[in-house]
C-alpha positions as CSV (number, residue, x, y, z in Angstrom):
1,M,224.6,155.1,199.4
2,A,221.2,155.1,202.0
3,L,221.0,151.1,200.4
4,Q,224.0,150.8,201.5
5,K,224.9,152.1,204.7
6,M,221.3,150.2,205.3
7,S,223.1,147.3,203.9
8,E,226.4,147.9,206.1
9,S,223.5,148.6,209.2
10,V,221.6,145.1,208.6
11,Y,225.2,143.6,208.6
12,V,226.4,144.7,211.6
13,G,222.3,144.0,213.2
14,M,222.5,139.9,212.1
15,C,226.1,139.7,213.5
16,H,224.5,140.9,216.5
17,A,221.9,138.4,215.8
18,I,222.9,135.6,214.0
19,G,227.2,135.8,215.1
20,T,230.9,137.4,214.3
21,P,232.9,135.8,211.8
22,Q,234.8,134.4,214.7
23,Q,232.2,133.1,216.6
24,V,230.3,131.2,213.3
25,T,234.0,129.5,213.0
26,S,234.6,128.5,216.6
27,R,231.3,126.6,216.2
28,R,232.0,125.4,213.4
29,D,235.2,124.0,214.5
30,I,234.3,122.7,217.7
31,A,231.2,120.3,216.2
32,D,234.1,119.3,213.8
33,M,236.1,118.4,216.7
34,S,233.2,116.2,218.5
35,E,232.5,114.5,215.4
36,L,235.9,113.9,214.5
37,L,236.5,112.1,217.8
38,R,233.4,110.4,218.6
39,N,233.0,108.6,215.2
40,K,237.0,106.7,215.4
41,N,236.3,103.5,215.6
42,E,232.5,103.4,215.8
43,L,230.2,101.2,214.7
44,V,227.7,103.4,214.2
45,R,229.0,107.5,213.5
46,F,226.7,110.4,213.2
47,M,226.4,114.0,211.9
48,R,225.3,117.0,212.8
49,S,223.8,118.5,210.0
50,G,221.0,121.0,209.5
51,S,221.5,125.3,210.6
52,H,223.0,124.3,214.1
53,R,226.4,122.1,212.2
54,E,225.9,125.3,209.2
55,G,227.0,127.9,212.4
56,F,223.4,129.4,213.3
57,R,222.4,129.2,216.8
58,L,218.7,130.6,216.8
59,H,216.2,130.3,219.5
60,D,213.4,128.4,217.7
61,S,216.2,125.4,215.5
62,D,216.4,122.0,216.3
63,V,219.0,119.6,216.2
64,D,219.3,118.0,213.5
65,T,221.5,114.2,213.8
66,M,222.1,111.4,210.8
67,F,223.2,108.3,212.0
68,W,224.3,105.2,209.7
69,P,225.8,102.0,210.1
70,T,229.3,101.3,208.9
71,N,228.9,98.2,208.1
72,H,226.9,99.2,205.2
73,R,227.8,100.4,202.4
74,V,225.6,102.4,198.8
75,I,227.1,101.6,195.7
76,W,225.5,102.5,192.6
77,E,226.8,99.4,189.8
78,F,227.9,96.7,190.7
79,S,231.2,97.2,190.0
80,Q,231.6,99.2,192.7
81,T,232.1,96.4,195.1
82,E,236.3,96.0,194.2
83,F,236.6,98.2,196.6
84,Y,235.4,96.1,199.1
85,N,235.0,93.6,201.4
86,I,232.1,91.7,200.6
87,H,232.6,89.2,203.5
88,R,233.1,92.5,205.8
89,Q,230.9,94.8,204.3
90,R,227.1,94.5,203.8
91,L,226.5,95.9,200.4
92,I,223.1,97.5,199.5
93,L,222.9,98.7,195.3
94,C,221.0,101.5,194.1
95,D,217.9,100.8,191.5
96,S,216.3,104.4,190.6
97,S,215.2,102.7,187.4
98,E,211.5,103.1,188.5
99,S,212.1,106.8,190.9
100,P,211.7,109.8,190.5
101,P,214.6,112.5,190.2
102,G,216.8,112.8,193.4
103,F,215.3,109.5,195.1
104,T,216.0,105.5,194.8
105,L,214.8,101.4,196.0
106,L,218.0,100.2,197.5
107,W,218.2,96.7,197.4
108,L,220.0,94.1,198.4
109,P,221.3,91.5,196.3
110,L,223.1,89.3,198.5
111,E,220.3,89.3,201.3
112,R,222.7,89.6,204.0
113,A,222.5,92.5,206.7
114,C,222.2,93.2,210.4
115,R,218.9,92.5,212.4
116,V,217.7,95.4,211.6
117,V,217.8,96.0,207.8
118,L,216.7,92.8,207.7
119,S,213.7,93.4,209.7
120,S,212.8,96.4,207.2
121,C,213.4,94.7,204.0
122,L,210.3,93.4,201.4
123,R,209.7,91.4,198.4
124,M,209.1,93.8,195.5
125,N,210.1,92.8,191.6
126,G,211.8,89.3,192.8
127,G,214.4,90.7,194.7
128,L,214.7,91.6,198.9
129,Y,214.2,96.1,199.3
130,I,214.8,98.1,202.1
131,S,212.3,99.9,203.1
132,S,212.5,103.4,204.1
133,S,208.9,103.6,206.0
134,K,209.9,100.0,208.3
135,Y,213.1,101.4,208.8
136,R,212.4,104.4,210.3
137,E,210.0,103.2,212.8
138,M,212.4,100.3,213.6
139,T,214.6,103.0,214.4
140,R,212.3,104.7,216.0
141,T,211.3,102.0,218.2
142,L,215.3,101.0,218.7
143,G,216.8,104.4,219.6
144,R,214.2,106.7,221.3
145,P,210.4,105.3,221.8
146,D,208.7,108.3,222.4
147,S,209.7,110.2,219.6
148,I,207.4,110.1,216.3
149,V,207.8,110.6,213.2
150,H,208.4,113.4,211.6
151,G,209.8,113.7,207.8
152,P,212.9,111.1,207.4
153,C,213.3,112.0,211.0
154,N,212.3,110.8,215.0
155,S,211.9,113.7,216.5
156,G,211.1,114.6,219.8
157,L,211.9,117.2,223.0
158,H,215.6,116.7,224.9
159,G,215.6,118.6,228.3
160,T,214.4,121.7,226.3
161,I,215.9,120.8,222.7
162,E,214.3,120.0,219.7
163,Y,215.9,117.3,218.1
164,D,215.4,115.0,215.3
165,D,216.8,112.4,214.7
166,A,217.9,111.1,210.5
167,H,219.1,107.2,210.8
168,C,220.4,106.8,207.4
169,F,222.7,104.6,204.7
170,V,225.7,106.2,203.7
171,S,227.5,106.0,199.7
172,D,231.1,106.6,199.0
173,F,230.5,107.8,195.6
174,W,228.9,110.8,193.9
175,P,225.7,109.5,192.7
176,P,225.5,109.7,188.9
177,S,222.6,111.5,188.7
178,A,224.5,114.7,190.5
179,A,227.5,114.6,187.6
180,S,225.6,118.0,186.3
181,W,226.7,119.9,189.6
182,I,230.7,119.1,189.0
183,D,230.4,120.5,185.8
184,R,228.7,123.8,187.4
185,C,230.9,124.0,189.5
186,H,233.8,126.8,187.8
187,S,233.5,129.8,190.0
188,W,231.8,128.8,192.8
189,P,232.6,126.3,195.1
190,L,236.5,126.4,194.6
191,A,238.2,123.3,193.0
192,H,239.7,121.8,196.3
193,V,235.6,122.8,198.0
194,A,234.3,120.6,195.0
195,N,236.7,117.8,195.1
196,D,236.5,117.6,198.9
197,I,232.2,117.3,198.6
198,I,232.5,115.1,195.6
199,R,234.9,112.5,197.7
200,N,232.6,111.9,200.5
201,G,229.9,110.7,198.4
202,C,226.0,111.3,199.7
203,H,223.4,109.5,202.2
204,F,220.2,108.2,201.5
205,V,217.3,109.0,204.4
206,A,214.3,107.2,205.0
207,I,211.7,109.3,203.1
208,G,210.2,108.7,199.5
209,H,208.5,111.3,197.0
210,K,205.1,111.7,198.0
211,L,203.8,111.5,194.0
212,G,206.5,107.8,193.1
213,N,205.6,104.8,192.9
214,H,206.7,103.6,195.9
215,E,206.1,106.1,198.1
216,D,206.6,104.3,201.9
217,S,209.8,102.3,200.2
218,E,211.9,104.7,198.2
219,W,215.2,106.7,199.8
220,R,215.9,110.2,199.4
221,I,219.6,111.0,198.3
222,S,220.2,113.3,201.0
223,F,223.5,116.2,200.3
224,S,223.4,117.0,203.7
225,R,226.9,116.7,203.6
226,A,228.2,118.9,200.7
227,E,225.5,121.1,202.0
228,Y,227.3,122.1,205.1
229,K,230.7,122.4,203.6
230,L,229.6,124.5,200.8
231,V,228.0,127.3,203.4
232,Y,231.5,126.8,205.3
233,S,232.9,128.0,202.2
234,M,230.6,130.8,202.3
235,N,232.2,134.5,203.1
236,H,230.3,136.2,205.5
237,T,228.1,138.4,203.9
238,Q,226.7,135.4,202.3
239,F,226.6,133.3,205.5
240,L,224.5,136.4,206.0
241,T,221.9,136.4,203.5
242,Y,221.3,133.0,204.1
243,G,220.1,134.4,207.8
244,L,218.5,137.4,206.1
245,M,216.6,134.4,204.0
246,K,215.3,132.3,207.0
247,L,213.9,135.3,209.6
248,F,211.9,136.6,205.6
249,L,210.8,133.3,205.4
250,K,209.7,133.2,209.6
251,E,209.1,136.1,210.0
252,I,207.9,137.8,206.5
253,I,205.9,135.2,205.0
254,N,205.3,132.8,207.2
255,N,203.9,134.6,210.2
256,G,200.7,133.6,211.2
257,I,200.3,131.3,208.9
258,R,199.4,127.1,210.1
259,D,202.2,124.5,210.1
260,E,200.3,123.0,207.9
261,D,200.0,125.4,205.6
262,K,203.6,127.0,205.1
263,L,204.4,126.0,201.4
264,L,207.9,127.9,201.6
265,C,210.5,125.8,204.2
266,S,214.0,126.8,205.2
267,Y,215.4,124.2,202.6
268,H,213.7,126.7,199.5
269,M,215.5,129.4,200.6
270,K,219.2,127.9,201.7
271,T,218.6,126.7,197.9
272,A,217.9,129.7,196.2
273,V,221.3,131.2,197.8
274,F,223.3,128.1,196.6
275,W,221.9,128.9,193.3
276,A,222.3,132.9,193.3
277,I,225.7,132.4,194.1
278,Q,226.6,130.0,192.1
279,Q,225.2,131.7,189.2
280,N,227.4,134.8,189.8
281,T,224.4,136.9,190.3
282,L,226.4,139.2,191.9
283,P,229.5,140.2,191.7
284,H,231.0,141.4,194.9
285,W,229.2,140.4,198.6
286,C,230.4,142.2,201.0
287,P,229.0,144.4,203.9
288,K,227.8,147.5,202.1
289,N,225.3,144.8,199.2
290,L,223.9,142.7,201.9
291,L,220.7,143.9,201.1
292,A,220.9,143.8,196.8
293,G,222.2,139.9,197.4
294,F,218.9,139.3,199.2
295,W,216.8,141.2,196.3
296,V,218.9,138.7,194.5
297,C,217.8,135.4,195.9
298,F,214.0,136.6,196.1
299,K,213.5,137.4,193.1
300,L,214.8,133.7,192.2
301,L,212.5,132.6,194.6
302,L,209.7,134.8,193.0
303,K,210.4,133.7,189.9
304,W,210.5,129.8,190.8
305,V,206.8,130.1,192.8
306,Y,206.1,131.4,189.6
307,E,207.2,128.8,187.3
308,G,206.3,126.1,189.5
309,I,209.5,125.0,189.5
310,S,212.9,125.0,192.1
311,P,215.4,122.7,191.0
312,N,217.6,121.0,193.8
313,F,221.0,122.9,193.3
314,F,222.5,119.0,193.0
315,I,219.9,117.8,191.1
316,P,217.9,120.2,188.8
317,E,215.9,117.8,187.3
318,N,214.4,117.2,191.0
319,N,211.1,120.0,191.6
320,M,211.7,120.6,194.8
321,F,208.0,122.9,194.4
322,L,206.2,119.5,192.8
323,S,204.4,117.8,195.6
324,K,203.1,120.6,196.8
325,I,203.5,124.5,195.2
326,H,201.0,123.8,192.2
327,G,197.6,125.1,191.0
328,Q,195.3,127.5,193.3
329,A,198.2,126.9,195.8
330,Q,201.3,128.6,194.0
331,T,199.1,130.7,192.4
332,S,197.6,132.3,195.9
333,L,201.4,132.1,196.9
334,F,203.1,134.0,193.8
335,R,200.5,136.9,194.7
336,R,200.9,137.3,197.7
337,L,205.0,137.3,197.6
338,Y,204.4,139.5,194.3
339,G,202.6,141.9,196.8
340,L,206.1,142.1,199.2
341,Y,207.9,142.2,195.9
342,E,206.3,145.7,195.2
343,K,207.2,147.1,198.3
344,G,210.7,147.0,197.4
345,I,213.4,146.5,200.2
346,A,211.1,148.7,202.6
347,L,208.9,144.8,202.8
348,L,211.8,144.2,205.2
349,L,210.9,146.6,207.7
350,H,207.9,144.2,208.6
351,S,210.1,142.0,210.1
352,P,210.9,143.1,213.8
353,F,213.8,142.2,213.9
354,I,215.4,143.5,210.7
355,R,213.4,147.2,211.1
356,S,215.1,148.2,213.6
357,S,218.5,148.6,211.5
358,I,216.6,150.0,208.3
359,I,214.6,152.4,210.8
360,D,218.6,153.7,212.7
361,V,219.5,154.5,208.7
362,L,216.4,156.3,207.8
363,C,216.4,158.1,210.6
364,N,220.2,159.0,210.9
365,P,221.6,159.5,207.4
366,R,224.7,160.8,208.6
367,L,224.6,157.8,211.3
368,T,228.3,155.6,210.3
369,V,228.6,152.3,210.9
370,C,231.3,150.2,211.5
371,T,232.1,146.8,209.8
372,D,234.5,145.4,211.7
373,E,233.7,142.3,213.5
374,H,236.3,143.3,216.4
375,T,234.3,145.7,218.0
376,L,231.3,143.6,217.6
377,I,231.6,141.9,220.8
378,S,233.6,142.1,223.6
379,E,236.7,139.3,224.5
380,A,233.6,137.8,227.6
381,E,231.0,137.9,225.1
382,F,233.5,135.3,223.1
383,D,234.1,133.6,225.9
384,V,231.1,133.1,227.4
385,E,229.6,132.0,223.5
386,L,232.3,129.5,222.8
387,F,232.7,127.9,226.9
388,V,229.0,126.8,226.2
389,E,229.3,125.8,222.9
390,I,232.2,123.3,224.2
391,L,229.7,122.5,227.0
392,S,227.3,121.9,224.2
393,N,229.2,119.8,222.1
394,H,230.7,117.7,224.9
395,S,228.8,114.5,225.2
396,L,232.3,111.3,224.8
397,N,229.9,109.1,227.6
398,T,231.7,105.5,227.9
399,S,231.9,103.1,230.9
400,D,234.3,101.4,228.1
401,L,238.1,101.1,229.4
402,Q,238.9,100.0,225.6
403,R,236.5,102.8,224.5
404,C,238.9,105.4,226.3
405,M,241.8,104.5,225.4
406,K,240.7,104.9,221.5
407,F,239.9,108.2,222.5
408,L,242.8,109.4,223.4
409,H,245.1,107.3,220.5
410,T,243.2,109.8,218.8
411,V,243.8,112.6,220.9
412,E,247.5,111.8,220.9
413,Q,247.4,112.1,216.8
414,L,245.1,115.1,216.5
415,I,248.7,117.0,219.3
416,G,250.3,117.0,216.1
417,S,247.7,117.3,213.4
418,P,246.8,121.2,212.0
419,L,244.2,122.6,214.3
420,S,242.6,125.5,214.6
421,Q,242.5,127.9,218.0
422,Y,239.0,126.7,218.5
423,Q,239.8,122.9,217.9
424,V,242.5,122.4,220.3
425,V,240.6,124.0,223.2
426,S,238.0,122.2,223.0
427,L,240.1,118.5,222.5
428,Q,241.4,119.7,225.4
429,K,237.7,119.7,227.3
430,H,237.3,116.6,225.5
431,T,240.5,115.4,227.1
432,A,239.7,115.9,230.7
433,T,236.9,114.4,230.4
434,I,237.9,111.2,228.9
435,L,240.9,110.9,231.4
436,Q,238.4,111.5,234.6
437,C,236.6,108.5,232.8
438,T,239.5,106.0,233.2
439,A,240.5,106.9,236.3
440,F,237.2,105.7,238.0
441,I,236.8,103.4,235.8
442,L,240.5,101.8,236.6
443,H,239.2,102.0,239.8
444,N,236.6,100.3,239.4
445,M,237.6,97.7,238.4
446,Y,240.6,96.9,241.0
447,T,238.9,97.4,244.1
448,N,238.0,94.0,244.8
449,T,240.6,92.6,243.3
450,C,243.6,90.5,246.0
451,V,246.8,91.7,243.7
452,N,248.1,94.7,246.2
453,K,250.4,96.0,243.5
454,Q,247.5,96.2,240.9
455,V,245.3,98.2,243.0
456,Y,248.2,100.2,244.4
457,I,249.4,101.1,240.3
458,A,245.5,101.7,239.4
459,K,245.2,104.3,241.7
460,K,248.5,105.9,241.5
461,M,247.2,106.2,237.9
462,S,243.6,107.0,238.4
463,C,245.0,109.9,241.2
464,H,247.4,111.7,237.8
465,M,245.0,111.4,235.4
466,L,242.6,113.4,237.3
467,K,244.8,115.4,238.5
468,L,245.9,115.9,234.3
469,G,242.3,116.5,233.8
470,A,242.0,119.4,236.4
471,R,244.9,121.0,233.8
472,F,243.0,120.6,231.0
473,G,239.3,121.2,232.5
474,F,237.6,123.9,234.2
475,V,237.3,125.2,238.2
476,S,234.9,122.0,238.5
477,D,236.5,119.5,237.4
478,M,238.5,120.0,240.6
479,L,235.6,118.2,242.2
480,Y,236.1,114.8,239.8
481,I,239.2,114.8,242.0
482,A,237.8,114.8,245.6
483,M,235.0,112.9,244.7
484,Y,237.7,110.3,244.7
485,H,240.0,110.7,247.2
486,Y,236.1,110.7,249.0
487,K,236.0,106.8,247.3
488,T,239.2,105.8,248.1
489,L,238.5,106.7,252.4
490,R,241.4,110.1,251.9
491,Y,238.6,112.3,253.3
492,R,241.0,114.9,254.5
493,E,242.5,115.0,250.7
494,A,239.0,115.8,249.4
495,L,238.3,118.3,251.8
496,S,241.8,119.9,250.8
497,V,240.7,119.9,247.2
498,I,236.8,121.2,248.3
499,E,238.0,123.8,250.0
500,M,240.6,125.1,246.9
501,T,237.6,124.6,244.9
502,K,235.4,126.5,246.8
503,V,237.8,129.4,246.9
504,K,237.8,129.8,243.2
505,L,233.6,129.3,242.8
506,A,233.7,132.0,245.3
507,Q,235.8,134.3,242.8
508,P,233.2,137.5,241.8
509,Y,234.6,137.1,238.0
510,L,233.5,133.8,237.9
511,M,231.3,132.1,234.4
512,Y,228.9,129.8,234.9
513,W,227.1,128.3,231.9
514,G,226.1,132.3,230.8
515,H,225.7,133.8,234.0
516,V,228.8,136.4,234.5
517,D,230.3,139.3,235.3
518,R,232.4,141.0,232.3
519,E,233.8,143.8,233.8
520,R,235.6,141.7,236.7
521,Y,235.8,138.6,234.0
522,T,237.7,140.8,231.8
523,E,239.4,142.4,234.6
524,A,240.9,139.2,236.3
525,V,241.9,137.3,233.1
526,G,240.7,138.9,230.0
527,G,244.1,138.5,227.8
528,Q,244.9,135.1,228.9
529,S,244.8,132.2,226.8
530,W,241.9,130.3,227.3
531,S,243.8,127.2,229.1
532,T,244.3,129.8,231.8
533,K,240.5,131.0,232.0
534,F,239.3,127.5,231.9
535,R,241.4,126.4,235.1
536,Q,241.7,129.8,236.8
537,A,237.5,131.4,236.1
538,V,234.8,128.8,234.3
539,A,233.1,126.4,235.9
540,R,230.7,124.0,234.5
541,D,227.4,121.7,236.5
542,I,229.0,117.4,237.4
543,K,228.1,115.4,235.1
544,L,227.8,111.5,236.4
545,I,228.1,109.1,233.8
546,N,225.2,106.6,234.8
547,K,227.6,103.2,234.3
548,I,230.2,104.5,236.5
549,C,230.8,104.2,240.1
550,Y,231.6,107.4,241.2
551,I,230.4,107.6,244.8
552,S,228.1,105.0,245.9
553,E,225.4,107.2,248.2
554,L,224.4,108.1,244.1
555,L,224.2,104.7,243.1
556,P,220.4,104.0,243.1
557,E,220.1,107.3,241.0
558,Q,222.3,106.2,238.2
559,Q,220.5,103.3,238.0
560,S,217.4,104.7,238.2
561,S,218.0,107.2,235.8
562,L,220.0,104.5,233.4
563,Q,216.9,102.6,233.4
564,N,214.7,105.7,232.4
565,R,217.5,105.5,228.9
566,R,219.8,108.3,230.5
567,S,223.3,108.0,229.9
568,A,224.0,110.9,232.7
569,L,223.2,112.4,235.5
570,F,224.1,116.8,236.1
571,I,224.2,118.0,239.2
572,Q,224.6,122.4,240.4
573,V,227.8,122.9,240.6
574,L,227.8,123.9,244.0
575,V,225.6,121.0,245.3
576,M,228.1,118.1,244.9
577,L,230.2,120.6,246.9
578,H,228.4,120.6,249.7
579,F,227.5,117.0,249.0
580,L,230.6,115.7,249.0
581,E,232.0,118.7,251.8
582,S,229.0,116.8,254.4
583,L,229.8,113.1,253.0
584,C,233.7,113.5,254.3
585,Y,233.2,115.6,257.5
586,R,230.7,112.9,258.8
587,H,233.6,111.2,259.4
588,I,235.7,113.3,261.1
589,D,233.6,116.3,262.9
590,T,229.9,115.4,262.8
591,T,229.4,119.5,263.6
592,L,231.2,120.7,260.1
593,S,228.8,117.8,258.2
594,Q,225.9,119.4,259.9
595,A,227.2,123.2,258.8
596,A,228.2,121.7,255.3
597,L,224.4,120.2,255.2
598,D,223.1,123.9,256.1
599,E,224.5,125.3,253.5
600,L,223.0,122.7,250.9
601,Q,219.8,123.4,252.5
602,V,220.1,127.6,252.7
603,L,221.5,126.6,249.0
604,V,218.7,124.2,247.4
605,H,215.3,125.8,249.4
606,H,216.2,129.9,248.4
607,D,218.2,129.7,245.1
608,Q,215.8,131.8,242.6
609,G,217.4,129.8,239.5
610,L,220.8,131.7,239.8
611,Y,222.8,129.1,240.4
612,I,220.8,126.0,240.4
613,G,218.5,125.8,237.0
614,N,215.4,124.3,236.6
615,L,216.5,121.1,235.1
616,Y,218.4,120.2,238.0
617,R,216.2,120.4,241.0
618,D,215.1,116.8,241.0
619,I,218.8,115.7,241.7
620,S,219.0,118.9,243.6
621,W,216.3,117.8,245.9
622,E,217.2,114.7,246.4
623,I,220.7,115.0,247.1
624,L,219.4,117.5,250.1
625,G,217.1,114.5,251.1
626,I,220.2,111.4,251.2
627,C,222.0,114.1,253.2
628,Q,219.1,114.7,255.8
629,Q,218.8,111.3,255.7
630,M,222.2,110.2,256.7
631,A,222.0,112.6,259.2
632,G,219.3,111.2,260.7
633,H,216.4,113.8,259.7
634,L,214.2,112.1,258.6
635,Q,211.2,114.2,258.6
636,A,213.5,116.8,256.5
637,A,214.8,114.0,254.1
638,L,211.1,112.7,253.8
639,Y,209.8,116.5,252.5
640,S,213.1,117.0,250.1
641,Y,212.4,113.9,248.5
642,H,208.6,114.7,248.1
643,Q,210.4,117.9,246.4
644,S,212.3,116.1,244.8
645,L,209.3,114.3,242.8
646,R,207.4,117.9,241.7
647,Q,210.1,118.6,239.8
648,K,210.8,117.9,236.1
649,Q,212.1,115.5,236.3
650,F,214.9,115.9,233.6
651,N,217.5,113.0,235.3
652,K,214.4,110.1,235.2
653,I,215.7,109.5,238.7
654,L,212.0,109.0,240.1
655,T,212.4,105.3,240.7
656,A,215.2,106.1,243.3
657,T,213.5,108.9,244.8
658,T,210.2,106.6,245.3
659,Q,212.1,103.6,246.7
660,R,213.6,106.4,249.5
661,I,211.1,107.5,250.7
662,H,209.4,103.5,251.3
663,E,212.8,103.2,253.0
664,L,211.9,106.2,255.7
665,H,209.7,104.2,256.9
666,I,207.9,106.6,258.4
């Protein structure tokens, strides 16, 4: 009984740290929606993978993304060519005859492929084969040249987030070497999940087996899509068991060990959970059995280390321990793990995170533990995460009108399809962004035309789309309307929108990223639809896509950012508000323009990170300098530009800042 109560206590603690069922579902649904929109009619598709896609939001986890060309397809045998138009699709044939289980060579039988693929090829056995190491280097150079090679990925830092980009190929067919997995799917996963997984085939990532004959040329068969679908099909206790295994690895097994000496990884933990669920080792996966489920997985892991065999879940013949865990390393690891095993479930007391949950029960045996998810998180707390999650997956950057039209057509199709509540609200925000992009693209297209009727129609459509976007978007999205009015010389209309926005941004219940007064927020908009909360109580930074001109005063910064491979500028909402206010009043009342500049100066000089995060201080000082220069305060502008140079160059505007300093002639 004590073990069951401890399990429930750990379950509650894990829900707080990893997420309730509702939180995890919302993360997955939002990620799915973003992927669906971005991949429609694209030549290169992407897929989030790893723990982030599975629904974890751990502080130190990176973001894994897979990219593959849609006009290249991998087949397993020549008979599969009948499913493709070989004049449009470049076909790649698997040759696994000389590779270990789970790996293959990729052969171009017709020697037809895109330039990047052909440049990555080598001659071998009388044929043209794609070298995984060459392809990895080619995609790194063309994509993010400042990244480093890490396994099959190109890795680096984007802002504060670590990323792993894997450029790969896709097959529409399930691998013959994984046929045994289909036969094992009796109780888990359910038939419709298994069929969906098989129907979606697999990927090939650019890394060979360390003990293979062609390490630099081989490709590993990747089941990343299948894996996240399996994780999706877990119940919440099973998902938290997986999370517990990840914490066990990080805080206990690998604690204090150098990265190069770590033998076990998160993938081993996930594989152990997969096997434990499919083998039906624990009849009931529920909160009171969470620790029992962990113990089952730990014993399975211990058995694998003892035997030196960790069978891949899809291709059991692929022993994932083969290249690292053998000999003295295997013996040493087994002794460490067996020492933990002898301590029983008390071994989890070595985890700082889990210890507190267990001690609560040990110190108070009569403690009642409530595992109902509705008591674990408040409405405001859930909304904070939901909105941040939507923004984190919000990356529709396009300056192409045709792509905008395709996006809007996709939105139109999705409106009539069955969507979850989280997908609906995510789709609304995506739609607002697409409408904003389309409005400014249309305006820029017809700015210099001589046909007045076309200009009139374009302006009317643009204005309508921006107002529609504001209905779907956040409070801060109203500033796009103000930008448009300023751009079209309607300064009073712009100031009217700015004034309305200022009132809403000043409300004590406003949610800005993760900052919110939860009590006031709940009092003001609690129980209302997320669409209403968007319009009334949520703000975000202003995002200016660098290939679209929004206001001419920021064109040098956008061009500088674009030259440095940044797709957009990110500007704090109050900075943009005071900037626009100062610009508009310059044409109406210079005194009020100076007053707006003074407000901007106070904000930039004295903010302690409450409104302007460290990542946005470069552009904030820059905008202050622009306003000061336009007002004739050249010494103050020089100081602001120098301050911009001293900040972290998140927006990559250094070239523009340097140029503005030269133009001051002081």
